[in-house]
PDB file of N, CA, C and O in Angstrom:
ATOM      1  N   MET A   1       0.820  -1.182   0.000  1.00  0.00           N
ATOM      2  CA  MET A   1       0.000   0.000   0.000  1.00  0.00           C
ATOM      3  C   MET A   1       0.871   1.256   0.000  1.00  0.00           C
ATOM      4  O   MET A   1       0.561   2.242  -0.668  1.00  0.00           O
ATOM      5  N   LYS A   2       1.972   1.200   0.766  1.00  0.00           N
ATOM      6  CA  LYS A   2       2.856   2.353   0.813  1.00  0.00           C
ATOM      7  C   LYS A   2       3.493   2.598  -0.543  1.00  0.00           C
ATOM      8  O   LYS A   2       3.682   3.748  -0.938  1.00  0.00           O
ATOM      9  N   LYS A   3       3.827   1.532  -1.263  1.00  0.00           N
ATOM     10  CA  LYS A   3       4.451   1.671  -2.582  1.00  0.00           C
ATOM     11  C   LYS A   3       3.493   2.347  -3.562  1.00  0.00           C
ATOM     12  O   LYS A   3       3.908   3.199  -4.349  1.00  0.00           O
ATOM     13  N   ILE A   4       2.239   1.977  -3.517  1.00  0.00           N
ATOM     14  CA  ILE A   4       1.245   2.557  -4.428  1.00  0.00           C
ATOM     15  C   ILE A   4       1.049   4.040  -4.095  1.00  0.00           C
ATOM     16  O   ILE A   4       1.014   4.886  -4.989  1.00  0.00           O
ATOM     17  N   LEU A   5       0.925   4.336  -2.832  1.00  0.00           N
ATOM     18  CA  LEU A   5       0.742   5.717  -2.396  1.00  0.00           C
ATOM     19  C   LEU A   5       1.963   6.565  -2.741  1.00  0.00           C
ATOM     20  O   LEU A   5       1.827   7.707  -3.181  1.00  0.00           O
ATOM     21  N   LEU A   6       3.156   6.007  -2.540  1.00  0.00           N
ATOM     22  CA  LEU A   6       4.402   6.699  -2.865  1.00  0.00           C
ATOM     23  C   LEU A   6       4.512   6.950  -4.368  1.00  0.00           C
ATOM     24  O   LEU A   6       4.923   8.032  -4.787  1.00  0.00           O
ATOM     25  N   SER A   7       4.151   5.971  -5.170  1.00  0.00           N
ATOM     26  CA  SER A   7       4.223   6.154  -6.623  1.00  0.00           C
ATOM     27  C   SER A   7       3.198   7.187  -7.104  1.00  0.00           C
ATOM     28  O   SER A   7       3.469   7.917  -8.057  1.00  0.00           O
ATOM     29  N   ILE A   8       2.035   7.259  -6.465  1.00  0.00           N
ATOM     30  CA  ILE A   8       1.044   8.273  -6.834  1.00  0.00           C
ATOM     31  C   ILE A   8       1.572   9.671  -6.490  1.00  0.00           C
ATOM     32  O   ILE A   8       1.415  10.607  -7.274  1.00  0.00           O
ATOM     33  N   VAL A   9       2.194   9.807  -5.320  1.00  0.00           N
ATOM     34  CA  VAL A   9       2.757  11.096  -4.912  1.00  0.00           C
ATOM     35  C   VAL A   9       3.882  11.504  -5.858  1.00  0.00           C
ATOM     36  O   VAL A   9       3.959  12.666  -6.257  1.00  0.00           O
ATOM     37  N   VAL A  10       4.752  10.572  -6.220  1.00  0.00           N
ATOM     38  CA  VAL A  10       5.857  10.859  -7.144  1.00  0.00           C
ATOM     39  C   VAL A  10       5.303  11.261  -8.505  1.00  0.00           C
ATOM     40  O   VAL A  10       5.787  12.221  -9.104  1.00  0.00           O
ATOM     41  N   ALA A  11       4.311  10.555  -8.998  1.00  0.00           N
ATOM     42  CA  ALA A  11       3.706  10.889 -10.300  1.00  0.00           C
ATOM     43  C   ALA A  11       3.099  12.287 -10.252  1.00  0.00           C
ATOM     44  O   ALA A  11       3.240  13.059 -11.201  1.00  0.00           O
ATOM     45  N   GLY A  12       2.425  12.614  -9.153  1.00  0.00           N
ATOM     46  CA  GLY A  12       1.833  13.949  -9.005  1.00  0.00           C
ATOM     47  C   GLY A  12       2.886  15.032  -8.995  1.00  0.00           C
ATOM     48  O   GLY A  12       2.708  16.085  -9.606  1.00  0.00           O
ATOM     49  N   CYS A  13       3.994  14.777  -8.297  1.00  0.00           N
ATOM     50  CA  CYS A  13       5.089  15.762  -8.262  1.00  0.00           C
ATOM     51  C   CYS A  13       5.688  15.967  -9.641  1.00  0.00           C
ATOM     52  O   CYS A  13       5.966  17.097 -10.043  1.00  0.00           O
ATOM     53  N   LEU A  14       5.887  14.874 -10.366  1.00  0.00           N
ATOM     54  CA  LEU A  14       6.442  14.988 -11.718  1.00  0.00           C
ATOM     55  C   LEU A  14       5.509  15.774 -12.632  1.00  0.00           C
ATOM     56  O   LEU A  14       5.957  16.585 -13.442  1.00  0.00           O
ATOM     57  N   MET A  15       4.222  15.531 -12.497  1.00  0.00           N
ATOM     58  CA  MET A  15       3.264  16.273 -13.319  1.00  0.00           C
ATOM     59  C   MET A  15       3.284  17.757 -12.953  1.00  0.00           C
ATOM     60  O   MET A  15       3.207  18.612 -13.835  1.00  0.00           O
ATOM     61  N   GLY A  16       3.385  18.065 -11.672  1.00  0.00           N
ATOM     62  CA  GLY A  16       3.432  19.456 -11.225  1.00  0.00           C
ATOM     63  C   GLY A  16       4.669  20.165 -11.722  1.00  0.00           C
ATOM     64  O   GLY A  16       4.588  21.307 -12.176  1.00  0.00           O
ATOM     65  N   VAL A  17       5.824  19.503 -11.643  1.00  0.00           N
ATOM     66  CA  VAL A  17       7.073  20.091 -12.125  1.00  0.00           C
ATOM     67  C   VAL A  17       7.017  20.279 -13.632  1.00  0.00           C
ATOM     68  O   VAL A  17       7.478  21.296 -14.149  1.00  0.00           O
ATOM     69  N   GLY A  18       6.459  19.309 -14.335  1.00  0.00           N
ATOM     70  CA  GLY A  18       6.332  19.416 -15.793  1.00  0.00           C
ATOM     71  C   GLY A  18       5.444  20.585 -16.184  1.00  0.00           C
ATOM     72  O   GLY A  18       5.739  21.301 -17.141  1.00  0.00           O
ATOM     73  N   THR A  19       4.361  20.778 -15.448  1.00  0.00           N
ATOM     74  CA  THR A  19       3.441  21.877 -15.725  1.00  0.00           C
ATOM     75  C   THR A  19       4.105  23.222 -15.473  1.00  0.00           C
ATOM     76  O   THR A  19       3.940  24.156 -16.258  1.00  0.00           O
ATOM     77  N   ILE A  20       4.854  23.324 -14.381  1.00  0.00           N
ATOM     78  CA  ILE A  20       5.555  24.574 -14.069  1.00  0.00           C
ATOM     79  C   ILE A  20       6.590  24.878 -15.146  1.00  0.00           C
ATOM     80  O   ILE A  20       6.720  26.021 -15.583  1.00  0.00           O
ATOM     81  N   SER A  21       7.316  23.865 -15.567  1.00  0.00           N
ATOM     82  CA  SER A  21       8.327  24.048 -16.606  1.00  0.00           C
ATOM     83  C   SER A  21       7.678  24.494 -17.918  1.00  0.00           C
ATOM     84  O   SER A  21       8.181  25.382 -18.607  1.00  0.00           O
ATOM     85  N   TYR A  22       6.555  23.861 -18.246  1.00  0.00           N
ATOM     86  CA  TYR A  22       5.845  24.203 -19.475  1.00  0.00           C
ATOM     87  C   TYR A  22       5.335  25.646 -19.413  1.00  0.00           C
ATOM     88  O   TYR A  22       5.440  26.388 -20.390  1.00  0.00           O
ATOM     89  N   ALA A  23       4.787  26.037 -18.270  1.00  0.00           N
ATOM     90  CA  ALA A  23       4.263  27.393 -18.117  1.00  0.00           C
ATOM     91  C   ALA A  23       5.390  28.422 -18.225  1.00  0.00           C
ATOM     92  O   ALA A  23       5.214  29.485 -18.820  1.00  0.00           O
ATOM     93  N   ASP A  24       6.538  28.100 -17.650  1.00  0.00           N
ATOM     94  CA  ASP A  24       7.687  29.009 -17.726  1.00  0.00           C
ATOM     95  C   ASP A  24       8.133  29.186 -19.178  1.00  0.00           C
ATOM     96  O   ASP A  24       8.426  30.297 -19.622  1.00  0.00           O
ATOM     97  N   GLU A  25       8.178  28.078 -19.901  1.00  0.00           N
ATOM     98  CA  GLU A  25       8.585  28.146 -21.304  1.00  0.00           C
ATOM     99  C   GLU A  25       7.577  28.928 -22.134  1.00  0.00           C
ATOM    100  O   GLU A  25       7.962  29.683 -23.027  1.00  0.00           O
ATOM    101  N   MET A  26       6.300  28.757 -21.852  1.00  0.00           N
ATOM    102  CA  MET A  26       5.271  29.503 -22.578  1.00  0.00           C
ATOM    103  C   MET A  26       5.401  30.996 -22.301  1.00  0.00           C
ATOM    104  O   MET A  26       5.199  31.816 -23.197  1.00  0.00           O
ATOM    105  N   GLY A  27       5.737  31.352 -21.063  1.00  0.00           N
ATOM    106  CA  GLY A  27       5.938  32.761 -20.721  1.00  0.00           C
ATOM    107  C   GLY A  27       7.095  33.358 -21.494  1.00  0.00           C
ATOM    108  O   GLY A  27       7.019  34.494 -21.962  1.00  0.00           O
ATOM    109  N   LYS A  28       8.163  32.595 -21.628  1.00  0.00           N
ATOM    110  CA  LYS A  28       9.319  33.071 -22.393  1.00  0.00           C
ATOM    111  C   LYS A  28       8.957  33.252 -23.861  1.00  0.00           C
ATOM    112  O   LYS A  28       9.342  34.235 -24.493  1.00  0.00           O
ATOM    113  N   MET A  29       8.210  32.288 -24.393  1.00  0.00           N
ATOM    114  CA  MET A  29       7.800  32.384 -25.798  1.00  0.00           C
ATOM    115  C   MET A  29       6.920  33.612 -26.013  1.00  0.00           C
ATOM    116  O   MET A  29       7.039  34.293 -27.032  1.00  0.00           O
ATOM    117  N   LYS A  30       6.042  33.895 -25.059  1.00  0.00           N
ATOM    118  CA  LYS A  30       5.162  35.062 -25.155  1.00  0.00           C
ATOM    119  C   LYS A  30       5.989  36.347 -25.193  1.00  0.00           C
ATOM    120  O   LYS A  30       5.727  37.240 -26.000  1.00  0.00           O
ATOM    121  N   ASP A  31       6.980  36.431 -24.322  1.00  0.00           N
ATOM    122  CA  ASP A  31       7.842  37.616 -24.287  1.00  0.00           C
ATOM    123  C   ASP A  31       8.616  37.781 -25.582  1.00  0.00           C
ATOM    124  O   ASP A  31       8.749  38.898 -26.083  1.00  0.00           O
ATOM    125  N   GLU A  32       9.129  36.685 -26.133  1.00  0.00           N
ATOM    126  CA  GLU A  32       9.879  36.746 -27.396  1.00  0.00           C
ATOM    127  C   GLU A  32       8.983  37.208 -28.526  1.00  0.00           C
ATOM    128  O   GLU A  32       9.379  38.045 -29.337  1.00  0.00           O
ATOM    129  N   THR A  33       7.777  36.668 -28.581  1.00  0.00           N
ATOM    130  CA  THR A  33       6.830  37.046 -29.631  1.00  0.00           C
ATOM    131  C   THR A  33       6.449  38.512 -29.499  1.00  0.00           C
ATOM    132  O   THR A  33       6.375  39.243 -30.487  1.00  0.00           O
ATOM    133  N   LYS A  34       6.210  38.927 -28.263  1.00  0.00           N
ATOM    134  CA  LYS A  34       5.806  40.312 -28.018  1.00  0.00           C
ATOM    135  C   LYS A  34       6.899  41.282 -28.446  1.00  0.00           C
ATOM    136  O   LYS A  34       6.617  42.287 -29.098  1.00  0.00           O
ATOM    137  N   SER A  35       8.141  40.988 -28.084  1.00  0.00           N
ATOM    138  CA  SER A  35       9.238  41.888 -28.451  1.00  0.00           C
ATOM    139  C   SER A  35       9.463  41.879 -29.957  1.00  0.00           C
ATOM    140  O   SER A  35       9.782  42.916 -30.539  1.00  0.00           O
ATOM    141  N   GLY A  36       9.302  40.719 -30.597  1.00  0.00           N
ATOM    142  CA  GLY A  36       9.450  40.642 -32.050  1.00  0.00           C
ATOM    143  C   GLY A  36       8.390  41.452 -32.764  1.00  0.00           C
ATOM    144  O   GLY A  36       8.678  42.154 -33.732  1.00  0.00           O
ATOM    145  N   MET A  37       7.163  41.353 -32.284  1.00  0.00           N
ATOM    146  CA  MET A  37       6.071  42.106 -32.906  1.00  0.00           C
ATOM    147  C   MET A  37       6.267  43.597 -32.693  1.00  0.00           C
ATOM    148  O   MET A  37       5.985  44.400 -33.582  1.00  0.00           O
ATOM    149  N   LYS A  38       6.754  43.968 -31.508  1.00  0.00           N
ATOM    150  CA  LYS A  38       6.979  45.376 -31.208  1.00  0.00           C
ATOM    151  C   LYS A  38       8.023  45.956 -32.152  1.00  0.00           C
ATOM    152  O   LYS A  38       7.845  47.051 -32.686  1.00  0.00           O
ATOM    153  N   ALA A  39       9.111  45.223 -32.356  1.00  0.00           N
ATOM    154  CA  ALA A  39      10.174  45.693 -33.243  1.00  0.00           C
ATOM    155  C   ALA A  39       9.659  45.805 -34.679  1.00  0.00           C
ATOM    156  O   ALA A  39       9.985  46.756 -35.389  1.00  0.00           O
ATOM    157  N   GLU A  40       8.861  44.837 -35.095  1.00  0.00           N
ATOM    158  CA  GLU A  40       8.317  44.850 -36.454  1.00  0.00           C
ATOM    159  C   GLU A  40       7.387  46.048 -36.658  1.00  0.00           C
ATOM    160  O   GLU A  40       7.455  46.730 -37.680  1.00  0.00           O
ATOM    161  N   MET A  41       6.530  46.291 -35.684  1.00  0.00           N
ATOM    162  CA  MET A  41       5.611  47.421 -35.791  1.00  0.00           C
ATOM    163  C   MET A  41       6.373  48.744 -35.790  1.00  0.00           C
ATOM    164  O   MET A  41       6.009  49.681 -36.500  1.00  0.00           O
ATOM    165  N   LYS A  42       7.425  48.809 -34.992  1.00  0.00           N
ATOM    166  CA  LYS A  42       8.214  50.033 -34.924  1.00  0.00           C
ATOM    167  C   LYS A  42       8.874  50.315 -36.269  1.00  0.00           C
ATOM    168  O   LYS A  42       8.905  51.459 -36.723  1.00  0.00           O
ATOM    169  N   SER A  43       9.406  49.260 -36.913  1.00  0.00           N
ATOM    170  CA  SER A  43      10.046  49.459 -38.216  1.00  0.00           C
ATOM    171  C   SER A  43       9.018  49.861 -39.275  1.00  0.00           C
ATOM    172  O   SER A  43       9.308  50.689 -40.138  1.00  0.00           O
ATOM    173  N   GLU A  44       7.818  49.277 -39.212  1.00  0.00           N
ATOM    174  CA  GLU A  44       6.763  49.651 -40.157  1.00  0.00           C
ATOM    175  C   GLU A  44       6.371  51.116 -39.982  1.00  0.00           C
ATOM    176  O   GLU A  44       6.203  51.842 -40.961  1.00  0.00           O
ATOM    177  N   MET A  45       6.230  51.540 -38.740  1.00  0.00           N
ATOM    178  CA  MET A  45       5.858  52.930 -38.472  1.00  0.00           C
ATOM    179  C   MET A  45       6.937  53.892 -38.957  1.00  0.00           C
ATOM    180  O   MET A  45       6.626  54.957 -39.491  1.00  0.00           O
ATOM    181  N   LYS A  46       8.203  53.521 -38.773  1.00  0.00           N
ATOM    182  CA  LYS A  46       9.289  54.372 -39.234  1.00  0.00           C
ATOM    183  C   LYS A  46       9.275  54.477 -40.760  1.00  0.00           C
ATOM    184  O   LYS A  46       9.494  55.554 -41.316  1.00  0.00           O
ATOM    185  N   ALA A  47       9.016  53.354 -41.432  1.00  0.00           N
ATOM    186  CA  ALA A  47       8.952  53.367 -42.890  1.00  0.00           C
ATOM    187  C   ALA A  47       7.813  54.267 -43.378  1.00  0.00           C
ATOM    188  O   ALA A  47       7.989  55.038 -44.321  1.00  0.00           O
ATOM    189  N   LYS A  48       6.650  54.167 -42.737  1.00  0.00           N
ATOM    190  CA  LYS A  48       5.515  55.014 -43.126  1.00  0.00           C
ATOM    191  C   LYS A  48       5.825  56.483 -42.867  1.00  0.00           C
ATOM    192  O   LYS A  48       5.474  57.352 -43.666  1.00  0.00           O
ATOM    193  N   HIS A  49       6.486  56.754 -41.744  1.00  0.00           N
ATOM    194  CA  HIS A  49       6.850  58.127 -41.402  1.00  0.00           C
ATOM    195  C   HIS A  49       7.798  58.705 -42.453  1.00  0.00           C
ATOM    196  O   HIS A  49       7.621  59.839 -42.899  1.00  0.00           O
ATOM    197  N   ASP A  50       8.798  57.925 -42.844  1.00  0.00           N
ATOM    198  CA  ASP A  50       9.744  58.384 -43.852  1.00  0.00           C
ATOM    199  C   ASP A  50       9.058  58.614 -45.191  1.00  0.00           C
ATOM    200  O   ASP A  50       9.369  59.570 -45.901  1.00  0.00           O
ATOM    201  N   GLU A  51       8.120  57.730 -45.533  1.00  0.00           N
ATOM    202  CA  GLU A  51       7.392  57.865 -46.794  1.00  0.00           C
ATOM    203  C   GLU A  51       6.560  59.148 -46.802  1.00  0.00           C
ATOM    204  O   GLU A  51       6.542  59.883 -47.789  1.00  0.00           O
ATOM    205  N   MET A  52       5.876  59.403 -45.696  1.00  0.00           N
ATOM    206  CA  MET A  52       5.054  60.610 -45.620  1.00  0.00           C
ATOM    207  C   MET A  52       5.914  61.862 -45.632  1.00  0.00           C
ATOM    208  O   MET A  52       5.520  62.884 -46.193  1.00  0.00           O
ATOM    209  N   LYS A  53       7.084  61.787 -45.018  1.00  0.00           N
ATOM    210  CA  LYS A  53       7.993  62.923 -45.018  1.00  0.00           C
ATOM    211  C   LYS A  53       8.457  63.226 -46.442  1.00  0.00           C
ATOM    212  O   LYS A  53       8.563  64.390 -46.830  1.00  0.00           O
ATOM    213  N   ALA A  54       8.732  62.173 -47.218  1.00  0.00           N
ATOM    214  CA  ALA A  54       9.151  62.358 -48.605  1.00  0.00           C
ATOM    215  C   ALA A  54       8.022  62.975 -49.428  1.00  0.00           C
ATOM    216  O   ALA A  54       8.262  63.858 -50.252  1.00  0.00           O
ATOM    217  N   GLN A  55       6.791  62.512 -49.206  1.00  0.00           N
ATOM    218  CA  GLN A  55       5.646  63.074 -49.928  1.00  0.00           C
ATOM    219  C   GLN A  55       5.462  64.546 -49.579  1.00  0.00           C
ATOM    220  O   GLN A  55       5.142  65.361 -50.445  1.00  0.00           O
ATOM    221  N   LYS A  56       5.665  64.880 -48.317  1.00  0.00           N
ATOM    222  CA  LYS A  56       5.531  66.275 -47.899  1.00  0.00           C
ATOM    223  C   LYS A  56       6.568  67.139 -48.602  1.00  0.00           C
ATOM    224  O   LYS A  56       6.263  68.248 -49.039  1.00  0.00           O
ATOM    225  N   GLY A  57       7.805  66.627 -48.713  1.00  0.00           N
ATOM    226  CA  GLY A  57       8.864  67.359 -49.399  1.00  0.00           C
ATOM    227  C   GLY A  57       8.538  67.574 -50.867  1.00  0.00           C
ATOM    228  O   GLY A  57       8.779  68.652 -51.410  1.00  0.00           O
ATOM    229  N   GLU A  58       7.985  66.540 -51.514  1.00  0.00           N
ATOM    230  CA  GLU A  58       7.594  66.665 -52.922  1.00  0.00           C
ATOM    231  C   GLU A  58       6.507  67.715 -53.089  1.00  0.00           C
ATOM    232  O   GLU A  58       6.573  68.548 -53.992  1.00  0.00           O
ATOM    233  N   MET A  59       5.519  67.672 -52.227  1.00  0.00           N
ATOM    234  CA  MET A  59       4.426  68.635 -52.322  1.00  0.00           C
ATOM    235  C   MET A  59       4.933  70.053 -52.088  1.00  0.00           C
ATOM    236  O   MET A  59       4.489  70.996 -52.743  1.00  0.00           O
ATOM    237  N   LYS A  60       5.858  70.193 -51.157  1.00  0.00           N
ATOM    238  CA  LYS A  60       6.405  71.510 -50.862  1.00  0.00           C
ATOM    239  C   LYS A  60       7.169  72.057 -52.064  1.00  0.00           C
ATOM    240  O   LYS A  60       7.052  73.236 -52.397  1.00  0.00           O
ATOM    241  N   SER A  61       7.953  71.192 -52.714  1.00  0.00           N
ATOM    242  CA  SER A  61       8.723  71.653 -53.870  1.00  0.00           C
ATOM    243  C   SER A  61       7.798  72.004 -55.035  1.00  0.00           C
ATOM    244  O   SER A  61       8.048  72.970 -55.756  1.00  0.00           O
ATOM    245  N   GLU A  62       6.731  71.224 -55.223  1.00  0.00           N
ATOM    246  CA  GLU A  62       5.762  71.538 -56.280  1.00  0.00           C
ATOM    247  C   GLU A  62       5.106  72.893 -56.018  1.00  0.00           C
ATOM    248  O   GLU A  62       4.951  73.700 -56.935  1.00  0.00           O
ATOM    249  N   THR A  63       4.731  73.132 -54.794  1.00  0.00           N
ATOM    250  CA  THR A  63       4.099  74.403 -54.427  1.00  0.00           C
ATOM    251  C   THR A  63       5.064  75.558 -54.660  1.00  0.00           C
ATOM    252  O   THR A  63       4.673  76.610 -55.166  1.00  0.00           O
ATOM    253  N   GLN A  64       6.312  75.362 -54.293  1.00  0.00           N
ATOM    254  CA  GLN A  64       7.326  76.409 -54.487  1.00  0.00           C
ATOM    255  C   GLN A  64       7.516  76.699 -55.973  1.00  0.00           C
ATOM    256  O   GLN A  64       7.642  77.856 -56.374  1.00  0.00           O
ATOM    257  N   MET A  65       7.535  75.630 -56.799  1.00  0.00           N
ATOM    258  CA  MET A  65       7.698  75.824 -58.246  1.00  0.00           C
ATOM    259  C   MET A  65       6.519  76.616 -58.810  1.00  0.00           C
ATOM    260  O   MET A  65       6.711  77.524 -59.619  1.00  0.00           O
ATOM    261  N   LYS A  66       5.296  76.276 -58.384  1.00  0.00           N
ATOM    262  CA  LYS A  66       4.111  76.998 -58.867  1.00  0.00           C
ATOM    263  C   LYS A  66       4.160  78.461 -58.440  1.00  0.00           C
ATOM    264  O   LYS A  66       3.801  79.354 -59.208  1.00  0.00           O
ATOM    265  N   LYS A  67       4.601  78.694 -57.222  1.00  0.00           N
ATOM    266  CA  LYS A  67       4.697  80.059 -56.715  1.00  0.00           C
ATOM    267  C   LYS A  67       5.699  80.867 -57.537  1.00  0.00           C
ATOM    268  O   LYS A  67       5.431  82.008 -57.915  1.00  0.00           O
ATOM    269  N   ASN A  68       6.857  80.263 -57.810  1.00  0.00           N
ATOM    270  CA  ASN A  68       7.871  80.946 -58.607  1.00  0.00           C
ATOM    271  C   ASN A  68       7.373  81.210 -60.029  1.00  0.00           C
ATOM    272  O   ASN A  68       7.638  82.267 -60.602  1.00  0.00           O
ATOM    273  N   GLU A  69       6.661  80.254 -60.583  1.00  0.00           N
ATOM    274  CA  GLU A  69       6.123  80.407 -61.939  1.00  0.00           C
ATOM    275  C   GLU A  69       5.108  81.546 -61.980  1.00  0.00           C
ATOM    276  O   GLU A  69       5.141  82.385 -62.880  1.00  0.00           O
ATOM    277  N   MET A  70       4.213  81.569 -61.006  1.00  0.00           N
ATOM    278  CA  MET A  70       3.207  82.625 -60.960  1.00  0.00           C
ATOM    279  C   MET A  70       3.864  83.988 -60.730  1.00  0.00           C
ATOM    280  O   MET A  70       3.435  84.994 -61.296  1.00  0.00           O
ATOM    281  N   SER A  71       4.895  84.014 -59.906  1.00  0.00           N
ATOM    282  CA  SER A  71       5.606  85.265 -59.644  1.00  0.00           C
ATOM    283  C   SER A  71       6.242  85.785 -60.926  1.00  0.00           C
ATOM    284  O   SER A  71       6.196  86.983 -61.208  1.00  0.00           O
ATOM    285  N   GLY A  72       6.834  84.882 -61.698  1.00  0.00           N
ATOM    286  CA  GLY A  72       7.437  85.279 -62.967  1.00  0.00           C
ATOM    287  C   GLY A  72       6.404  85.816 -63.936  1.00  0.00           C
ATOM    288  O   GLY A  72       6.652  86.811 -64.617  1.00  0.00           O
ATOM    289  N   GLU A  73       5.245  85.170 -64.008  1.00  0.00           N
ATOM    290  CA  GLU A  73       4.180  85.627 -64.893  1.00  0.00           C
ATOM    291  C   GLU A  73       3.682  87.014 -64.482  1.00  0.00           C
ATOM    292  O   GLU A  73       3.474  87.885 -65.327  1.00  0.00           O
ATOM    293  N   MET A  74       3.496  87.202 -63.199  1.00  0.00           N
ATOM    294  CA  MET A  74       3.006  88.486 -62.711  1.00  0.00           C
ATOM    295  C   MET A  74       4.016  89.596 -62.969  1.00  0.00           C
ATOM    296  O   MET A  74       3.651  90.721 -63.308  1.00  0.00           O
ATOM    297  N   LYS A  75       5.292  89.260 -62.803  1.00  0.00           N
ATOM    298  CA  LYS A  75       6.319  90.265 -63.057  1.00  0.00           C
ATOM    299  C   LYS A  75       6.331  90.653 -64.538  1.00  0.00           C
ATOM    300  O   LYS A  75       6.483  91.825 -64.882  1.00  0.00           O
ATOM    301  N   ALA A  76       6.168  89.650 -65.408  1.00  0.00           N
ATOM    302  CA  ALA A  76       6.136  89.929 -66.842  1.00  0.00           C
ATOM    303  C   ALA A  76       4.935  90.813 -67.192  1.00  0.00           C
ATOM    304  O   ALA A  76       5.063  91.740 -67.991  1.00  0.00           O
ATOM    305  N   LYS A  77       3.783  90.533 -66.605  1.00  0.00           N
ATOM    306  CA  LYS A  77       2.594  91.347 -66.864  1.00  0.00           C
ATOM    307  C   LYS A  77       2.782  92.765 -66.350  1.00  0.00           C
ATOM    308  O   LYS A  77       2.362  93.731 -66.987  1.00  0.00           O
ATOM    309  N   LYS A  78       3.418  92.879 -65.190  1.00  0.00           N
ATOM    310  CA  LYS A  78       3.662  94.190 -64.602  1.00  0.00           C
ATOM    311  C   LYS A  78       4.573  95.018 -65.512  1.00  0.00           C
ATOM    312  O   LYS A  78       4.306  96.188 -65.782  1.00  0.00           O
ATOM    313  N   ASP A  79       5.659  94.381 -65.979  1.00  0.00           N
ATOM    314  CA  ASP A  79       6.584  95.074 -66.877  1.00  0.00           C
ATOM    315  C   ASP A  79       5.885  95.476 -68.175  1.00  0.00           C
ATOM    316  O   ASP A  79       6.122  96.556 -68.715  1.00  0.00           O
ATOM    317  N   GLU A  80       5.027  94.591 -68.660  1.00  0.00           N
ATOM    318  CA  GLU A  80       4.296  94.875 -69.896  1.00  0.00           C
ATOM    319  C   GLU A  80       3.353  96.063 -69.689  1.00  0.00           C
ATOM    320  O   GLU A  80       3.256  96.940 -70.547  1.00  0.00           O
ATOM    321  N   MET A  81       2.678  96.086 -68.579  1.00  0.00           N
ATOM    322  CA  MET A  81       1.745  97.181 -68.296  1.00  0.00           C
ATOM    323  C   MET A  81       2.517  98.488 -68.082  1.00  0.00           C
ATOM    324  O   MET A  81       2.078  99.558 -68.504  1.00  0.00           O
ATOM    325  N   LYS A  82       3.650  98.383 -67.433  1.00  0.00           N
ATOM    326  CA  LYS A  82       4.468  99.558 -67.192  1.00  0.00           C
ATOM    327  C   LYS A  82       4.946 100.147 -68.526  1.00  0.00           C
ATOM    328  O   LYS A  82       4.927 101.361 -68.731  1.00  0.00           O
ATOM    329  N   GLY A  83       5.372  99.258 -69.419  1.00  0.00           N
ATOM    330  CA  GLY A  83       5.818  99.710 -70.734  1.00  0.00           C
ATOM    331  C   GLY A  83       4.698 100.374 -71.505  1.00  0.00           C
ATOM    332  O   GLY A  83       4.921 101.380 -72.178  1.00  0.00           O
ATOM    333  N   GLY A  84       3.495  99.828 -71.418  1.00  0.00           N
ATOM    334  CA  GLY A  84       2.352 100.397 -72.101  1.00  0.00           C
ATOM    335  C   GLY A  84       1.971 101.745 -71.546  1.00  0.00           C
ATOM    336  O   GLY A  84       1.574 102.636 -72.296  1.00  0.00           O
ATOM    337  N   MET A  85       2.085 101.907 -70.260  1.00  0.00           N
ATOM    338  CA  MET A  85       1.747 103.168 -69.626  1.00  0.00           C
ATOM    339  C   MET A  85       2.775 104.245 -69.989  1.00  0.00           C
ATOM    340  O   MET A  85       2.418 105.405 -70.198  1.00  0.00           O
ATOM    341  N   LYS A  86       4.043 103.858 -70.060  1.00  0.00           N
ATOM    342  CA  LYS A  86       5.076 104.832 -70.414  1.00  0.00           C
ATOM    343  C   LYS A  86       4.862 105.325 -71.840  1.00  0.00           C
ATOM    344  O   LYS A  86       5.011 106.511 -72.136  1.00  0.00           O
ATOM    345  N   GLY A  87       4.510 104.385 -72.719  1.00  0.00           N
ATOM    346  CA  GLY A  87       4.257 104.766 -74.108  1.00  0.00           C
ATOM    347  C   GLY A  87       3.054 105.669 -74.230  1.00  0.00           C
ATOM    348  O   GLY A  87       3.073 106.610 -75.024  1.00  0.00           O
ATOM    349  N   ALA A  88       2.024 105.417 -73.480  1.00  0.00           N
ATOM    350  CA  ALA A  88       0.809 106.226 -73.549  1.00  0.00           C
ATOM    351  C   ALA A  88       1.019 107.600 -72.964  1.00  0.00           C
ATOM    352  O   ALA A  88       0.380 108.559 -73.398  1.00  0.00           O
ATOM    353  N   MET A  89       1.896 107.720 -71.994  1.00  0.00           N
ATOM    354  CA  MET A  89       2.120 109.017 -71.346  1.00  0.00           C
ATOM    355  C   MET A  89       3.191 109.816 -72.061  1.00  0.00           C
ATOM    356  O   MET A  89       3.339 111.016 -71.826  1.00  0.00           O
ATOM    357  N   GLY A  90       3.933 109.162 -72.924  1.00  0.00           N
ATOM    358  CA  GLY A  90       4.936 109.899 -73.679  1.00  0.00           C
ATOM    359  C   GLY A  90       6.301 109.923 -73.069  1.00  0.00           C
ATOM    360  O   GLY A  90       7.089 110.806 -73.406  1.00  0.00           O
ATOM    361  N   TYR A  91       6.628 109.021 -72.202  1.00  0.00           N
ATOM    362  CA  TYR A  91       7.969 109.000 -71.589  1.00  0.00           C
ATOM    363  C   TYR A  91       8.949 108.299 -72.448  1.00  0.00           C
ATOM    364  O   TYR A  91      10.120 108.189 -72.087  1.00  0.00           O
TER     365      TYR A  91
END
């Protein structure tokens, strides 16, 4: 009877130790997965940020080009009007 009881206690202890070991390993796996996902998300966010920054730069340069073009056109019209006024006034 003692042998049977002793073997049941030993089996229970082995199962308990196995469960604790398994739970510890699962916790480690969870931490590894979490850190891997965090790093992946961080790199994705950085890539999107860089992409948006590049788009902003392109839009800014396009706007600047349009502004310069319009400024040149207005200056040409101003000079043309000035020339016409000088001719009409006799200068």
